[in-house]
C-alpha angles and dihedrals in degrees: 000000000000113000126207116350125207120198116190109205087020094150094059124094098270094033095052091050091050090048090049090054093047093048091047087055090054101256126144107240133191118197118208108194139143089219088219099132122085109260097024094105090047089053090051091050090051093050092047091049089054100041110014119210103300096086099016125071128174131204115188105215147124122249088222088069103087096194093050092050092046091053092047096051094046094089098032122111093183128027128197108192108204100142118116148115109299100209121042089206090060092053091050097047094039110025114202115267112214135142112259114252131181109282094006121103112176102174125280092310 
């Protein structure tokens, strides 16, 4: 049996559908998402309306924050990494600005 599952970007379109499938199969799922994209909060509301809070947990955080990611993965047995910049053009015109951390390279920020 798979233990705790972490889905980064779990409130996005693909992530929320993966989370829905995992929850439907009876897994405990933690979503790690910045909730910065339009529709992500609506996706979270939909998932909570279907499954409540017993199987579903949410951490609002940014994958560019090394300490937040480190804390989120600590209890995970399985990780699906789906977080990322949606539009390549956005990342070129507005590169991510994040403090550099060991093992994390988020552009020239």
